[in-house]
C-alpha positions as CSV (number, residue, x, y, z in Angstrom):
1,M,47.5,128.7,173.3
2,P,50.5,126.3,173.2
3,N,50.4,123.3,175.4
4,M,53.3,123.9,177.9
5,Q,53.7,120.4,179.2
6,N,57.4,119.5,179.3
7,T,57.0,115.8,178.3
8,K,55.7,114.2,175.1
9,T,52.2,112.9,175.1
10,P,52.7,109.1,175.7
11,M,51.9,106.7,172.9
12,T,50.2,103.4,173.6
13,E,52.3,100.3,172.8
14,Q,51.6,96.6,172.9
15,S,53.0,94.9,176.0
16,P,56.2,93.0,175.6
17,E,54.4,89.8,176.5
18,E,51.9,90.3,173.7
19,R,54.2,91.5,171.0
20,R,56.7,88.7,171.4
21,K,54.1,86.4,170.0
22,N,52.8,88.5,167.1
23,W,54.0,90.6,164.2
24,E,51.6,93.5,164.6
25,E,52.9,97.1,165.1
26,V,54.4,97.6,168.5
27,A,53.5,101.3,168.7
28,C,49.8,101.8,168.4
29,G,49.8,105.5,167.4
30,Y,48.0,108.5,168.8
31,T,44.3,109.1,169.1
32,E,43.0,112.3,167.5
33,E,43.0,114.1,170.9
34,E,46.6,112.9,171.7
35,A,47.8,114.1,168.2
36,K,46.2,117.5,168.7
37,N,47.6,117.8,172.3
38,E,51.1,116.9,171.1
39,A,51.0,119.3,168.1
40,Q,49.9,122.1,170.5
41,R,53.3,121.7,172.3
42,C,55.0,123.4,169.3
43,L,56.1,126.9,170.1
44,N,56.1,127.9,166.4
45,C,59.6,129.3,166.9
46,K,60.6,132.3,164.7
47,N,63.6,130.6,163.1
48,S,62.2,127.0,163.0
49,P,65.4,125.2,164.0
50,C,63.6,121.9,163.7
51,V,63.4,122.3,159.9
52,S,67.2,122.6,159.6
53,G,67.4,119.0,161.1
54,C,65.1,117.5,158.4
55,P,66.9,116.1,155.4
56,V,63.9,116.8,153.1
57,G,63.1,120.2,154.6
58,V,59.5,119.5,155.9
59,N,57.7,122.7,157.0
60,I,57.4,121.3,160.5
61,P,55.8,124.3,162.3
62,G,53.3,124.6,159.4
63,F,52.0,121.0,159.6
64,L,52.0,121.0,163.4
65,A,49.9,124.3,163.5
66,L,47.2,122.7,161.3
67,A,47.3,119.4,163.3
68,A,46.9,121.4,166.5
69,K,43.6,122.7,165.1
70,G,42.5,119.2,164.1
71,D,43.0,119.9,160.3
72,F,44.9,116.6,159.7
73,T,44.3,116.6,156.0
74,G,45.7,120.1,155.7
75,A,48.7,119.0,157.8
76,Y,49.2,116.0,155.5
77,E,49.2,118.2,152.4
78,V,52.0,120.3,154.0
79,L,54.0,117.2,154.7
80,K,53.5,115.8,151.2
81,G,54.8,119.1,149.8
82,T,58.4,118.0,150.6
83,N,58.0,114.4,151.9
84,A,56.9,111.7,149.5
85,L,56.6,109.1,152.3
86,P,55.2,110.7,155.5
87,A,53.5,107.5,156.8
88,V,56.8,105.7,156.5
89,C,58.9,108.5,158.0
90,G,56.5,108.9,160.9
91,R,57.4,105.4,161.9
92,V,61.1,104.7,161.0
93,C,62.8,108.1,160.8
94,P,65.3,108.8,163.6
95,Q,63.6,112.1,164.6
96,E,65.4,112.1,167.9
97,Q,68.7,112.6,166.0
98,Q,67.3,115.0,163.4
99,C,64.4,117.4,163.7
100,E,63.5,116.7,167.3
101,S,67.1,117.2,168.4
102,K,66.8,120.9,167.2
103,C,63.4,121.4,169.0
104,V,63.5,124.3,171.5
105,R,61.1,122.4,173.8
106,G,63.9,119.9,174.3
107,I,66.1,122.4,176.2
108,K,64.0,122.3,179.4
109,G,62.1,119.1,178.8
110,E,61.3,116.7,175.9
111,S,61.1,117.8,172.3
112,V,57.8,117.8,170.5
113,G,56.9,114.3,169.2
114,I,57.1,115.5,165.6
115,G,57.3,111.9,164.1
116,R,54.3,110.7,166.2
117,V,52.1,113.6,164.9
118,E,53.4,113.1,161.4
119,R,52.4,109.4,161.5
120,F,48.9,110.3,162.7
121,C,48.4,112.9,160.0
122,A,49.5,110.4,157.3
123,D,47.3,107.7,158.7
124,H,44.1,109.7,159.1
125,A,44.1,112.4,156.4
126,T,41.8,112.3,153.4
127,P,44.4,113.0,150.7
128,T,43.7,114.8,147.5
129,K,45.4,114.0,144.2
130,P,48.6,116.2,144.0
131,K,49.0,118.8,141.3
132,T,51.4,117.9,138.5
133,E,52.7,120.0,135.7
134,M,51.9,119.3,132.1
135,K,53.8,116.4,130.6
136,N,57.0,117.7,129.0
137,G,57.7,114.6,126.8
138,K,61.0,113.8,128.6
139,K,61.7,110.3,129.9
140,V,63.7,109.5,133.1
141,A,64.6,106.0,134.4
142,V,64.9,105.4,138.1
143,V,66.8,102.3,139.2
144,G,65.5,101.0,142.5
145,S,62.2,101.5,144.3
146,G,63.6,102.2,147.8
147,P,63.2,105.5,149.6
148,S,65.6,107.5,147.3
149,G,64.1,106.1,144.1
150,L,60.4,106.6,145.1
151,T,61.2,110.2,146.2
152,C,63.0,111.1,143.0
153,A,60.3,109.5,140.9
154,A,57.5,111.4,142.7
155,D,59.2,114.8,142.4
156,L,60.0,114.3,138.7
157,A,56.5,113.1,138.0
158,K,55.1,116.3,139.6
159,K,57.4,118.3,137.3
160,G,55.9,116.7,134.2
161,Y,58.4,114.0,133.4
162,E,57.6,110.5,132.2
163,V,59.1,108.3,134.9
164,T,59.7,104.6,135.0
165,V,61.0,102.9,138.1
166,F,62.9,99.6,137.6
167,E,62.9,97.3,140.6
168,A,65.0,94.1,140.8
169,L,62.7,92.3,143.3
170,H,59.1,91.2,142.7
171,T,57.6,93.9,145.0
172,A,58.3,97.7,145.0
173,G,59.6,99.3,148.1
174,G,63.2,98.4,148.4
175,V,64.5,98.2,152.0
176,L,61.1,99.3,153.2
177,V,59.7,95.9,152.2
178,Y,62.7,93.5,152.5
179,G,64.5,95.0,155.4
180,I,62.2,96.6,157.9
181,P,59.9,94.2,159.8
182,E,56.1,94.3,159.9
183,F,56.0,95.3,163.6
184,R,57.9,98.5,162.8
185,L,56.5,99.3,159.4
186,P,53.4,97.4,158.1
187,K,53.8,96.5,154.4
188,S,50.3,97.9,153.7
189,I,51.7,101.3,154.5
190,V,54.4,100.9,151.9
191,S,52.1,99.5,149.2
192,G,49.8,102.5,149.8
193,E,52.7,104.9,149.2
194,V,53.6,103.0,146.0
195,E,50.0,103.2,144.8
196,A,50.0,107.0,145.4
197,L,53.1,107.2,143.2
198,K,51.3,105.3,140.4
199,E,48.5,107.8,140.6
200,L,51.1,110.5,139.7
201,G,51.7,108.6,136.5
202,V,54.9,106.8,137.5
203,K,55.3,103.4,135.9
204,I,56.9,100.6,138.0
205,E,58.5,97.6,136.4
206,T,59.4,94.8,138.8
207,D,61.8,91.8,138.3
208,V,64.1,94.0,136.2
209,V,67.8,93.8,137.4
210,V,69.6,96.7,135.8
211,G,73.0,95.5,134.9
212,R,71.7,92.0,134.1
213,T,68.2,92.2,132.5
214,E,69.3,95.4,130.8
215,T,72.1,97.9,131.2
216,V,72.2,101.7,131.9
217,D,73.4,102.1,128.3
218,E,70.4,100.2,127.0
219,L,68.1,102.5,129.0
220,F,69.5,105.4,127.1
221,E,69.1,103.6,123.8
222,E,65.4,103.1,124.7
223,G,64.9,106.9,124.9
224,Y,65.5,107.7,128.5
225,Q,67.3,111.0,128.7
226,A,68.5,110.7,132.3
227,V,69.0,107.8,134.8
228,F,68.8,107.9,138.5
229,V,70.5,105.1,140.4
230,G,68.9,104.5,143.8
231,S,69.7,100.8,144.0
232,G,70.7,100.8,147.6
233,A,73.3,98.8,149.4
234,G,72.1,95.2,149.4
235,L,75.4,93.3,149.4
236,P,76.0,92.0,152.9
237,R,79.4,92.1,154.6
238,F,80.8,89.3,156.7
239,M,83.5,89.3,159.4
240,G,85.9,86.9,157.7
241,I,86.2,84.6,160.8
242,P,86.4,80.8,160.8
243,G,83.0,79.0,160.6
244,E,81.0,81.7,158.8
245,D,80.1,79.0,156.2
246,G,78.4,76.9,158.9
247,N,74.8,75.8,158.7
248,G,72.8,78.4,160.7
249,V,74.9,81.4,159.8
250,Y,72.9,84.1,158.0
251,S,73.5,87.6,156.7
252,A,70.9,89.9,158.3
253,N,69.9,90.7,154.7
254,E,69.0,87.1,153.9
255,F,67.3,86.6,157.3
256,L,65.2,89.7,157.1
257,T,64.3,89.3,153.4
258,R,63.0,85.8,154.0
259,I,60.8,87.1,156.8
260,N,59.7,90.4,155.5
261,L,59.5,90.2,151.7
262,M,58.9,86.5,151.4
263,K,56.7,86.2,154.5
264,A,58.4,83.3,156.2
265,Y,56.8,84.2,159.5
266,R,53.3,83.4,158.1
267,E,52.0,79.8,158.1
268,D,50.3,80.3,154.7
269,Y,53.7,81.0,153.0
270,A,56.1,78.2,152.0
271,T,59.3,80.3,152.4
272,P,61.7,78.1,154.3
273,I,63.3,79.4,157.5
274,R,64.6,77.4,160.4
275,R,63.2,78.1,163.9
276,H,66.3,78.3,166.0
277,K,66.5,78.1,169.8
278,R,69.5,80.2,170.6
279,V,70.4,83.0,168.3
280,A,73.3,85.5,168.3
281,V,73.1,88.7,166.3
282,V,76.4,90.3,165.6
283,G,76.2,94.1,165.3
284,G,74.6,97.1,167.1
285,G,72.6,99.0,164.5
286,N,68.9,99.1,163.6
287,V,69.3,96.1,161.3
288,A,70.7,94.1,164.2
289,M,67.8,95.1,166.4
290,D,65.3,94.1,163.7
291,A,67.0,90.7,163.2
292,A,67.1,90.0,167.0
293,R,63.4,91.0,167.5
294,C,62.4,88.9,164.5
295,A,64.2,85.9,166.0
296,V,62.3,86.4,169.2
297,R,59.0,86.3,167.3
298,L,60.0,83.2,165.5
299,G,60.2,81.5,168.9
300,A,63.9,81.6,169.9
301,E,64.4,80.8,173.6
302,K,67.5,83.0,173.9
303,V,68.6,85.9,171.6
304,Y,71.8,87.8,172.1
305,I,73.0,91.1,170.6
306,V,76.8,90.8,170.4
307,Y,78.5,94.2,169.9
308,R,82.2,95.1,170.2
309,R,81.6,98.5,171.8
310,G,79.5,99.7,174.8
311,E,75.9,100.8,175.1
312,E,76.7,104.5,174.5
313,E,78.2,103.6,171.2
314,L,75.3,101.5,169.9
315,P,74.3,103.1,166.5
316,A,70.7,101.8,166.8
317,R,67.8,104.1,167.7
318,R,67.3,104.3,171.5
319,E,63.7,103.3,170.9
320,E,64.7,100.1,169.1
321,V,67.2,99.2,171.9
322,H,64.6,99.8,174.5
323,H,62.0,97.6,172.7
324,A,64.6,94.8,172.2
325,K,65.4,94.8,175.9
326,E,61.7,94.7,176.8
327,E,61.3,91.7,174.5
328,G,64.0,89.8,176.3
329,V,67.0,90.3,174.0
330,E,70.2,90.0,176.0
331,F,73.0,92.4,175.2
332,R,76.6,91.1,175.3
333,L,78.5,94.4,174.9
334,L,82.2,94.9,174.6
335,T,82.3,91.4,173.1
336,N,83.6,90.4,169.6
337,P,83.3,87.0,167.8
338,V,86.5,85.4,166.6
339,K,85.2,82.0,165.6
340,I,81.9,80.2,164.9
341,N,82.0,76.5,166.0
342,T,80.2,73.7,164.2
343,D,79.5,70.0,164.8
344,E,80.5,67.1,162.5
345,K,77.5,67.9,160.2
346,G,78.5,71.6,159.9
347,N,75.7,72.9,162.1
348,V,76.4,75.8,164.4
349,V,76.8,74.9,168.1
350,S,78.6,77.9,169.6
351,M,80.4,81.1,169.0
352,T,83.8,81.9,170.5
353,C,84.1,85.6,171.5
354,V,86.7,87.8,173.2
355,S,86.1,90.7,175.6
356,M,86.9,94.2,174.4
357,T,88.0,97.4,175.9
358,L,87.7,100.9,174.4
359,G,90.9,102.6,173.4
360,E,91.6,105.9,171.6
361,P,89.0,107.3,169.1
362,D,89.2,106.0,165.5
363,A,88.4,107.9,162.3
364,S,84.7,107.8,163.1
365,G,85.3,109.6,166.3
366,R,84.2,106.6,168.4
367,R,86.7,104.9,170.8
368,R,88.4,102.0,169.1
369,P,87.6,98.6,170.5
370,V,90.7,96.6,171.6
371,A,90.7,92.8,172.4
372,L,91.7,91.7,175.8
373,P,94.3,88.8,175.7
374,G,93.1,85.5,177.1
375,S,89.5,86.5,177.4
376,E,88.0,83.9,175.0
377,K,84.7,82.4,175.9
378,D,82.0,80.5,174.1
379,I,78.4,81.4,173.8
380,E,76.1,78.4,173.1
381,V,74.0,79.2,170.0
382,D,72.5,77.3,167.0
383,A,72.3,80.3,164.7
384,V,74.4,83.4,164.1
385,I,73.1,86.4,162.2
386,I,75.8,88.8,160.9
387,A,74.6,92.5,160.8
388,V,77.8,94.4,160.5
389,G,76.9,96.4,157.4
390,T,76.3,96.2,153.7
391,S,77.7,97.7,150.5
392,P,76.2,98.4,147.0
393,N,75.8,95.5,144.6
394,P,78.6,95.6,142.0
395,L,76.3,94.9,139.0
396,I,75.7,98.5,137.9
397,R,79.2,99.8,138.4
398,T,80.7,96.9,136.5
399,T,78.3,97.3,133.5
400,T,78.3,101.1,133.2
401,E,81.3,102.6,131.5
402,G,82.5,105.9,133.0
403,L,80.7,105.5,136.3
404,D,83.3,105.9,139.0
405,T,83.1,104.2,142.4
406,D,85.1,104.3,145.6
407,R,87.0,101.4,147.3
408,H,83.7,100.4,149.1
409,G,81.9,100.1,145.8
410,C,79.8,103.3,146.4
411,I,79.1,105.5,143.4
412,V,81.3,108.6,143.4
413,T,79.4,111.9,143.1
414,K,80.3,115.6,142.7
415,E,79.8,118.2,145.3
416,D,76.0,118.2,145.0
417,G,76.0,114.6,146.2
418,V,74.0,113.2,143.2
419,T,75.8,114.0,139.9
420,T,78.0,111.1,138.9
421,T,81.1,111.0,136.6
422,R,78.9,109.5,133.8
423,E,76.9,112.0,131.7
424,G,73.2,111.9,132.3
425,V,73.5,109.5,135.3
426,F,72.6,110.6,138.8
427,A,72.7,108.6,142.0
428,G,71.7,108.9,145.6
429,G,70.9,107.0,148.8
430,D,72.8,104.0,150.0
431,A,74.3,103.4,146.6
432,V,76.3,106.5,147.2
433,T,76.7,106.7,151.0
434,G,76.6,103.0,152.0
435,A,73.9,101.9,154.4
436,A,72.3,104.9,156.0
437,T,68.8,106.1,157.0
438,V,65.5,106.2,155.0
439,I,65.2,109.9,155.4
440,L,68.8,110.7,154.2
441,A,68.1,108.5,151.1
442,M,64.9,110.5,150.5
443,G,66.8,113.8,150.8
444,A,69.2,112.5,148.1
445,G,66.2,111.6,145.9
446,R,64.8,115.1,146.2
447,T,68.1,116.7,145.3
448,A,68.5,114.3,142.4
449,A,65.1,115.3,141.0
450,E,66.1,119.0,141.1
451,K,69.4,118.3,139.4
452,I,67.9,116.1,136.7
453,D,65.2,118.8,136.0
454,A,68.0,121.4,135.7
455,Y,70.0,119.1,133.5
456,L,67.2,118.2,131.1
457,S,65.8,121.8,131.1
458,G,69.2,123.3,130.2
459,K,69.2,125.4,133.4
């Protein structure tokens, strides 16, 4: 019988006081009984509307039905049928905007905690080695080991292709290792997923910057018959305001990479990072929340989120906003920086902001922020972290003839979303869309694997 409770089974979390001082996961996950209890809330709807909200098409009722019986390994195998990274998605996927937003239980109460059960299954299953087709002798190069690259590589390996992933950094995982903090996604989870990929026969070469170490053309010369570009969007944007070159101004990319990939938060690592007292993070997305919460854990006495729209317009997940507030982050909404002020040595001392009001909707459908004349005020800070977006690195587009990009530097694709203007080159994830979500990048990786298979099979 289904569990008819109208609210999600609560998940234990570290208290705000505890987690401000450590880097351990905030959400502690379900117990076995809690996972079964939550899975039993699924009504197994005839048309499975939740599946339509999943970019990789997970059989959600199928895995929940097995989890409800306590068969977590079976549930995990169902998940892995379409999702290469269930342990990751169970933690960082915005389910509330996707699968859970379609859940029928959400009409008269709270939707089923799909992500929470997914996480438990991925963490507690005893996985078996996935079945792969016989090797077909065809080679595919995957550029980038982020969510789209890992997903594309996994699907192609299962189809019998010889796949090599080329990663620019010294550790595989892309944004999963350099961008998302340990307290949201432990790096041991990512390394486990990468090891599972290697068990499929995928080769991973790190410290290879495609476009610099070797070009896409050279990959074809080496015998690769198709190339998937999943190189992400790692080029930070700045605001173009005075003082952005001051000491203590970071891009969120640099700040998070030092902390997450280069382990600056650990005493046994020599990665340099200053411990600031008063930090302003400019932006309202998940990256801004990650940066602000990292600054808290590094010991800042005051951390601000400075965002030019209101709380309803914040693009970050509600859960991340909630956690940031619990941890003492102060939100300065309807506020926009116009200048960063420095002392005679170039060190940041304050940030001048103006108050905003919301006018008519812009092209994104959100109301356009408009500055209020004469509303300038200073916020006393010694560090400013800019988290207003990223764009793709120009290396690949400037070294690959015939590869079209748009005015933002994103790779142009055909209607299928992954076929580029260059023969044999496919692309997906943030390199095509600009900065988006992990699961959308994974969806693109899946689609690319299908299109590459069709292309090399002559279908």
